[in-house]
DOPA-646544 format. One line per field, with one value per residue (C-alpha): x, z, y; residue in three letters; chain. Coordinates in steps of 0.25 Angstrom, whole numbers. Each point is the difference from the previous one (the first is absolute). Layout:
REM residues N
X: X, ...;
Z: Z, ...;
Y: Y, ...;
koldo: ALA, ...;
bavo: A, ...;
This chain:
REM residues 473
X: 367, 3, 11, 8, 0, 6, -10, 6, 12, -5, -6, -13, -7, -8, -8, 1, -4, 10, 3, 6, 14, 8, 12, 10, 14, 11, 15, 4, 11, 5, 2, 6, 2, 14, 9, 9, -8, 11, 10, -11, -2, 16, 0, -12, 7, 13, -5, -12, -8, 2, 9, 15, 1, -4, 14, 4, -12, 5, 12, 3, -6, -14, -12, -9, -15, -6, -15, -9, -14, -7, -4, -13, 6, 6, 15, 15, 2, 5, 10, 4, 0, 10, 8, 1, 4, 12, 3, 1, 9, 9, 1, 5, -14, 0, -13, -3, -2, -10, -15, -12, -14, -12, -8, -14, -8, -13, -1, 2, 13, 5, 5, 14, -6, -6, 15, 3, 0, -13, -10, -14, 6, 1, 14, 13, 4, 14, 6, -1, 15, 0, -11, 5, 14, -8, -12, -4, 8, 5, -12, -11, -15, -5, -11, -8, -5, 14, 1, 14, 4, -7, 5, -8, 7, -11, -8, 2, -2, -14, -3, 2, 4, 15, 0, 11, 8, 13, 8, 1, 7, 8, 7, 11, -6, -14, -2, -14, -2, -13, -7, -6, -13, -14, -7, -14, 6, 8, 2, 13, 5, 13, 6, -4, 6, -12, -10, 7, 7, -10, -10, -14, -4, 10, -6, -13, 4, 2, -9, -12, -12, 6, 12, -2, -15, 3, -2, 14, 4, -10, 8, 14, 8, 11, 6, -13, -6, -4, 4, 14, 2, -3, 9, 11, -3, 2, 12, 5, -3, 7, 13, -2, -1, 10, 10, 2, -3, -6, 7, -12, 2, -13, -3, -9, -6, -5, -15, 4, 7, 15, 8, 2, 10, 4, 3, 6, 4, -9, -15, -3, 13, -3, -14, -1, 9, -8, -13, 3, 5, -14, -8, 6, -3, -14, -7, -10, -8, -14, -14, -11, -10, -14, 3, 11, 1, 12, 5, 3, 10, 1, 7, 0, 10, -5, -7, -8, -12, -11, 0, -10, 10, 11, -9, -4, 14, 3, -10, 5, 14, -3, -10, 11, 11, -1, 6, -6, -14, -8, 1, -14, -10, -8, -12, 6, -1, 11, 0, 8, 2, 3, -2, -5, -9, 1, 10, 9, 13, -2, 14, 6, -11, -7, -4, -6, -15, 0, 4, -10, -11, 4, 1, -14, -8, 4, 8, 10, 14, 2, -10, 9, 13, -7, 3, 15, 5, -10, 4, 15, 0, -11, 7, -3, 4, 12, 5, -3, 8, 12, 1, -9, 4, -15, 0, -2, -14, 0, 4, -14, -2, 10, -6, -13, 6, 6, -12, -10, 4, -5, -13, -2, 5, -7, -14, 0, 10, -3, 7, -2, 1, 2, -11, -10, 4, -4, 12, -4, -9, 10, 10, -9, 0, -11, 1, -1, 1, 8, 6, -12, -9, 9, 2, -16, 1, 11, -9, -13, 9, 9, -7, 1, 14, 9, 14, 7, 14, 3, 12, 3, 12, 1, 4, 8, 10, 7, -13, -1, -3, -9, 3, -14, 0, -3, 7, 3, 12;
Z: 287, 5, 11, 4, 16, 10, 6, 8, -8, -13, -7, -5, -9, 6, -9, 4, -6, -10, 8, 12, 4, 0, 8, 3, 5, -11, 0, -1, -10, 7, 13, -4, 8, 5, -10, 12, 13, 8, -4, 6, 12, 2, -3, 11, 11, -3, -1, 10, 5, 14, 4, -2, -12, 5, 0, 10, 9, 2, 3, 2, 13, -3, 1, -11, -3, -13, 1, -12, -4, 0, -14, -1, -3, -14, 3, -5, 13, -12, -4, 12, 12, -8, -4, 14, 5, -9, 2, 14, -1, -9, 13, 8, 7, 1, -5, 13, 5, -9, 3, -10, 4, -7, 5, -2, 11, 3, -15, 0, 4, -12, -1, -6, -14, -1, 0, -12, -15, -4, 11, -6, -13, -1, 4, 5, 14, 3, -7, 9, 3, 6, 9, 5, 4, 11, 3, 10, 11, -8, -9, 11, -3, 9, 10, 4, 13, 5, 14, 1, -13, 2, 7, 6, -5, 5, -8, -11, 0, -7, 11, -9, 9, -4, 2, -9, -3, 9, -13, 1, 13, -3, -13, 0, -14, -6, -14, -6, -15, -5, -11, -2, -9, 0, 12, 6, 15, -1, -15, -2, 7, 7, 14, 1, 15, 6, -5, -4, 12, 11, 8, -2, 11, -7, -14, 6, 6, -14, -9, 9, -5, 7, -10, -13, 0, 1, -10, 1, -4, -11, -11, -7, 3, 8, 5, 7, 3, 15, 0, -5, 11, 9, -6, 1, 15, 2, -7, 9, 13, -5, -3, 13, 8, -7, -1, -15, -13, -11, -13, -10, -15, -7, -15, -9, -10, -14, -4, -6, 12, -4, 9, -3, 11, 14, 12, 13, 14, 10, -2, 1, -8, -12, -2, -8, -11, 1, 0, -12, -7, 3, -4, -14, -1, 6, 0, -12, -2, 1, -1, 11, -4, 2, -2, 1, -6, 5, -4, 12, -2, 8, 12, 5, 12, 10, -6, -12, -5, 2, 15, 1, 10, -9, -12, 9, 3, -14, -3, 11, -5, -13, 7, 9, -10, -2, 2, 1, -1, -1, -13, 3, 1, 13, -3, -13, -4, 0, -8, 3, -10, 9, 2, 15, 5, 15, 3, 11, 1, 15, 1, -4, 5, 12, 7, -14, 2, 15, -4, -10, 9, 9, -10, -6, 14, -2, -14, 7, 2, 13, 7, -4, 6, 13, -2, -2, 13, -2, -15, 4, 11, -5, 3, -13, -9, 8, -3, -14, -2, 9, -5, -12, -11, 3, 1, 14, 6, 0, -14, -6, 9, -7, -14, 5, 6, -12, -10, 9, -10, -12, 6, 4, -12, -12, -2, -7, 0, -9, 0, -15, -6, 12, 8, 10, 15, 14, 1, -11, 9, 12, -8, -7, -13, -11, -8, -15, -9, -10, -5, -8, 12, 8, -10, 0, 16, -2, -10, 9, 11, -8, -11, -15, -3, 12, 0, 0, 4, -4, 7, -7, 7, 12, 10, -10, -1, 10, 4, -4, 6, -5, 1, -2, -7, -12, -10, -2, -5;
Y: 353, -13, 0, -13, 1, -10, -9, -12, -7, 6, 12, 2, 11, 10, 10, 15, 13, 5, 13, -9, 2, -12, 0, -10, 1, 0, 3, 15, 1, 13, -8, -13, -13, -2, -7, -7, 0, -7, 12, 9, -7, 0, 15, 2, -7, 6, 14, 1, 11, 5, -12, -5, -9, -15, -4, 10, -6, -14, -8, -15, 0, 7, -8, 5, -2, 2, 1, 1, 1, -13, -8, 6, 14, 2, 5, -2, -10, -10, 9, 7, -10, -9, 12, 5, -13, -1, 15, -2, -13, 9, 10, -12, -3, -15, -7, -5, 14, 3, -2, 1, 3, 2, 11, -2, 7, -7, -7, -15, -5, -7, -14, -3, -2, 14, 5, -8, 3, 8, 5, -5, -2, 15, 5, -4, -2, -8, -12, -13, -1, 13, -2, -13, 7, 7, -8, -2, 5, 13, 1, 6, 3, 12, -4, 11, -7, -7, 6, -5, 8, 13, 12, 11, 13, 9, 9, 10, 14, -1, -12, -11, -13, -3, -15, -6, -13, 0, -3, 15, -1, -12, 4, 9, 5, -3, 3, -1, -2, 6, 6, 14, -2, 4, -5, 3, 4, 12, 2, -7, -13, 1, 1, -14, -2, 7, -10, -13, -2, 5, -7, -1, 10, 10, -2, 2, 13, 7, -9, 5, 7, 13, -1, -7, 3, 15, 9, 4, -14, -3, 5, -3, 12, -6, 14, 3, -13, -2, -15, 4, 9, -12, -9, 11, 2, -15, 0, 12, -7, -13, 8, 7, -13, -9, 12, -5, 4, -10, -1, -1, -5, 5, -4, 8, -9, 5, -2, -13, -5, 1, 11, 14, 2, -3, 8, -3, 7, 6, 0, 15, 4, -9, 3, 13, -6, -14, 6, 10, -12, -8, 12, -1, -14, -1, 13, 3, 13, -2, 6, -5, -10, -4, -15, -9, -14, -9, -13, -9, -12, -13, 6, 14, 2, -9, -12, -4, 8, -10, 8, 11, 7, -1, 6, 12, 3, -1, 11, 9, -1, 6, 9, 6, 2, 15, 13, 13, -4, -14, -9, -3, 11, -1, -10, -6, -14, -11, -13, -11, -11, -12, -15, 3, -11, 2, -11, 3, -9, -5, -3, 12, 10, -7, 13, 6, -6, 4, 15, 0, -4, 10, 11, -3, 3, 15, 1, 9, -4, 7, -10, -12, 8, -3, -14, 1, -7, -11, -4, 2, -9, -11, -14, -5, 12, 2, -14, 1, 13, -5, -15, -2, 12, 8, 14, 6, 0, 16, 2, 1, 12, 8, -3, 5, 12, 4, -4, 8, 11, -6, -4, 15, 6, -9, 0, -13, -12, -11, -14, -5, -13, -9, -7, 5, -2, 4, 8, 10, 9, -1, 7, 9, -5, -3, -12, -1, -12, 7, 13, 4, -2, 8, 12, 0, 2, 11, 8, 0, 5, 11, 3, -2, 5, -2, 3, -13, -6, -14, -6, -14, -4, 9, -13, -8, 11, 10, 9, 14, 13, 10, 15, 6, 13, 7, -8, -15, -8;
koldo: UNK, UNK, UNK, UNK, UNK, UNK, UNK, UNK, UNK, UNK, UNK, UNK, UNK, UNK, UNK, UNK, UNK, UNK, UNK, UNK, UNK, UNK, UNK, UNK, UNK, UNK, UNK, UNK, UNK, UNK, UNK, UNK, UNK, UNK, UNK, UNK, UNK, UNK, UNK, UNK, UNK, UNK, UNK, UNK, UNK, UNK, UNK, UNK, UNK, UNK, UNK, UNK, UNK, UNK, UNK, UNK, UNK, UNK, UNK, UNK, UNK, UNK, UNK, UNK, UNK, UNK, UNK, UNK, UNK, UNK, UNK, UNK, UNK, UNK, UNK, UNK, UNK, UNK, UNK, UNK, UNK, UNK, UNK, UNK, UNK, UNK, UNK, UNK, UNK, UNK, UNK, UNK, UNK, UNK, UNK, UNK, UNK, UNK, UNK, UNK, UNK, UNK, UNK, UNK, UNK, UNK, UNK, UNK, UNK, UNK, UNK, UNK, UNK, UNK, UNK, UNK, UNK, UNK, UNK, UNK, UNK, UNK, UNK, UNK, UNK, UNK, UNK, UNK, UNK, UNK, UNK, UNK, UNK, UNK, UNK, UNK, UNK, UNK, UNK, UNK, UNK, UNK, UNK, UNK, UNK, UNK, UNK, UNK, UNK, UNK, UNK, UNK, UNK, UNK, UNK, UNK, UNK, UNK, UNK, UNK, UNK, UNK, UNK, UNK, UNK, UNK, UNK, UNK, UNK, UNK, UNK, UNK, UNK, UNK, UNK, UNK, UNK, UNK, UNK, UNK, UNK, UNK, UNK, UNK, UNK, UNK, UNK, UNK, UNK, UNK, UNK, UNK, UNK, UNK, UNK, UNK, UNK, UNK, UNK, UNK, UNK, UNK, UNK, UNK, UNK, UNK, UNK, UNK, UNK, UNK, UNK, UNK, UNK, UNK, UNK, UNK, UNK, UNK, UNK, UNK, UNK, UNK, UNK, UNK, UNK, UNK, UNK, UNK, UNK, UNK, UNK, UNK, UNK, UNK, UNK, UNK, UNK, UNK, UNK, UNK, UNK, UNK, UNK, UNK, UNK, UNK, UNK, UNK, UNK, UNK, UNK, UNK, UNK, UNK, UNK, UNK, UNK, UNK, UNK, UNK, UNK, UNK, UNK, UNK, UNK, UNK, UNK, UNK, UNK, UNK, UNK, UNK, UNK, UNK, UNK, UNK, UNK, UNK, UNK, UNK, UNK, UNK, UNK, UNK, UNK, UNK, UNK, UNK, UNK, UNK, UNK, UNK, UNK, UNK, UNK, UNK, UNK, UNK, UNK, UNK, UNK, UNK, UNK, UNK, UNK, UNK, UNK, UNK, UNK, UNK, UNK, UNK, UNK, UNK, UNK, UNK, UNK, UNK, UNK, UNK, UNK, UNK, UNK, UNK, UNK, UNK, UNK, UNK, UNK, UNK, UNK, UNK, UNK, UNK, UNK, UNK, UNK, UNK, UNK, UNK, UNK, UNK, UNK, UNK, UNK, UNK, UNK, UNK, UNK, UNK, UNK, UNK, UNK, UNK, UNK, UNK, UNK, UNK, UNK, UNK, UNK, UNK, UNK, UNK, UNK, UNK, UNK, UNK, UNK, UNK, UNK, UNK, UNK, UNK, UNK, UNK, UNK, UNK, UNK, UNK, UNK, UNK, UNK, UNK, UNK, UNK, UNK, UNK, UNK, UNK, UNK, UNK, UNK, UNK, UNK, UNK, UNK, UNK, UNK, UNK, UNK, UNK, UNK, UNK, UNK, UNK, UNK, UNK, UNK, UNK, UNK, UNK, UNK, UNK, UNK, UNK, UNK, UNK, UNK, UNK, UNK, UNK, UNK, UNK, UNK, UNK, UNK, UNK, UNK, UNK, UNK, UNK, UNK, UNK, UNK, UNK, UNK, UNK, UNK, UNK, UNK, UNK, UNK, UNK, UNK, UNK, UNK, UNK, UNK, UNK, UNK, UNK, UNK, UNK, UNK, UNK, UNK, UNK, UNK, UNK, UNK, UNK, UNK, UNK, UNK, UNK, UNK, UNK, UNK, UNK, UNK, UNK, UNK;
bavo: A, A, A, A, A, A, A, A, A, A, A, A, A, A, A, A, A, A, A, A, A, A, A, A, A, A, A, A, A, A, A, A, A, A, A, A, A, A, A, A, A, A, A, A, A, A, A, A, A, A, A, A, A, A, A, A, A, A, A, A, A, A, A, A, A, A, A, A, A, A, A, A, A, A, A, A, A, A, A, A, A, A, A, A, A, A, A, A, A, A, A, A, A, A, A, A, A, A, A, A, A, A, A, A, A, A, A, A, A, A, A, A, A, A, A, A, A, A, A, A, A, A, A, A, A, A, A, A, A, A, A, A, A, A, A, A, A, A, A, A, A, A, A, A, A, A, A, A, A, A, A, A, A, A, A, A, A, A, A, A, A, A, A, A, A, A, A, A, A, A, A, A, A, A, A, A, A, A, A, A, A, A, A, A, A, A, A, A, A, A, A, A, A, A, A, A, A, A, A, A, A, A, A, A, A, A, A, A, A, A, A, A, A, A, A, A, A, A, A, A, A, A, A, A, A, A, A, A, A, A, A, A, A, A, A, A, A, A, A, A, A, A, A, A, A, A, A, A, A, A, A, A, A, A, A, A, A, A, A, A, A, A, A, A, A, A, A, A, A, A, A, A, A, A, A, A, A, A, A, A, A, A, A, A, A, A, A, A, A, A, A, A, A, A, A, A, A, A, A, A, A, A, A, A, A, A, A, A, A, A, A, A, A, A, A, A, A, A, A, A, A, A, A, A, A, A, A, A, A, A, A, A, A, A, A, A, A, A, A, A, A, A, A, A, A, A, A, A, A, A, A, A, A, A, A, A, A, A, A, A, A, A, A, A, A, A, A, A, A, A, A, A, A, A, A, A, A, A, A, A, A, A, A, A, A, A, A, A, A, A, A, A, A, A, A, A, A, A, A, A, A, A, A, A, A, A, A, A, A, A, A, A, A, A, A, A, A, A, A, A, A, A, A, A, A, A, A, A, A, A, A, A, A, A, A, A, A, A, A, A, A, A, A, A, A, A, A, A, A, A, A, A, A, A, A, A, A, A, A, A, A, A, A, A, A, A, A, A, A, A, A, A, A;
């Protein structure tokens, strides 16, 4: 049968066996989107979990910071942040006492225009007049290397470096607007302060191979995931050091990117209901497969998909999106239908070429970790991160650490329909001119009748998690 799958900025047809399972995110009638998201936001902040109502936490003299996930990450910031500003003003907090901060960790530090309109033409951020009310003095962009703005808060109970933005100390209340959606690290996103407002050293301490490459992190059960435990430990240490709780406002999206519900309050108190809501929206019962075919759009998380490392990260995102047992059987095959041609944007990812050269010598992510301090401190990379909107120099180490899983687990990884390039072998991929040739490789590897899953639009909608058991949805 022909299936239309994402490829760059369009879809193309691929011919797969009639027996293949084709799974795409879809609305769940039994779990509908909110009819009035703003009313749900108001209800959440007025009846939070584990904390007093927001109105009881502020006064006319309060200094309030509203942190939020950076534009890269889909979320409800476009609704929640303006709502919170208005709500706080209604509680008597002057606008001049409110500071906004984009919490991007070691992602690129976005310029003003990235906060306005549609990010990458795909989803909303803020209106221009709202940004200009605060930019630049009270609309900050976190800098993971600004020694004047980072505070050493010690170490967590699990040994993580806790070095975070001093806005956590300088404000009387910090509100964090995030989202709870499927994410490779930890099963679900959330508790964004732990990463978004951290230093590079802090992030590396829990994005190291020992944590995110651990078998205890290479799955999507948020309740048992090791990386989630590290985030919790970081949050505990921040609250111990500052003597304050952070007021979270977390949105759970539907599969189509609308809003299922909002949850507010303390991160530990809100999570059971928030995770239950997310499970209803995003967990699919599934069987295990010999082959997974994935359509790859123009952008996947950190950049465009001409970049071979971004494609490797896309493959591992799908391969780790399981509960109970792996979605892909050990030694199975993955085919990415992608426009990958080996191009790496030197202005966005200046250290990717070097990181891949280091990786090519051993094909082990652990070996690249040894170069963390040099990639972090290399003057050109540091200048591009701090002043020219590039990703931090150490960032590809994290991508390689997470991606070692798919390199170890899959027996065949094919990039189909792009162009041949030197980076293919480095990231453990084989090139196919088109999907027909890729499928011939699959049959040679897996045998004549492989159990096949096709994900035509996994990255252009809210991602899914697969509960691998005896039955499938």
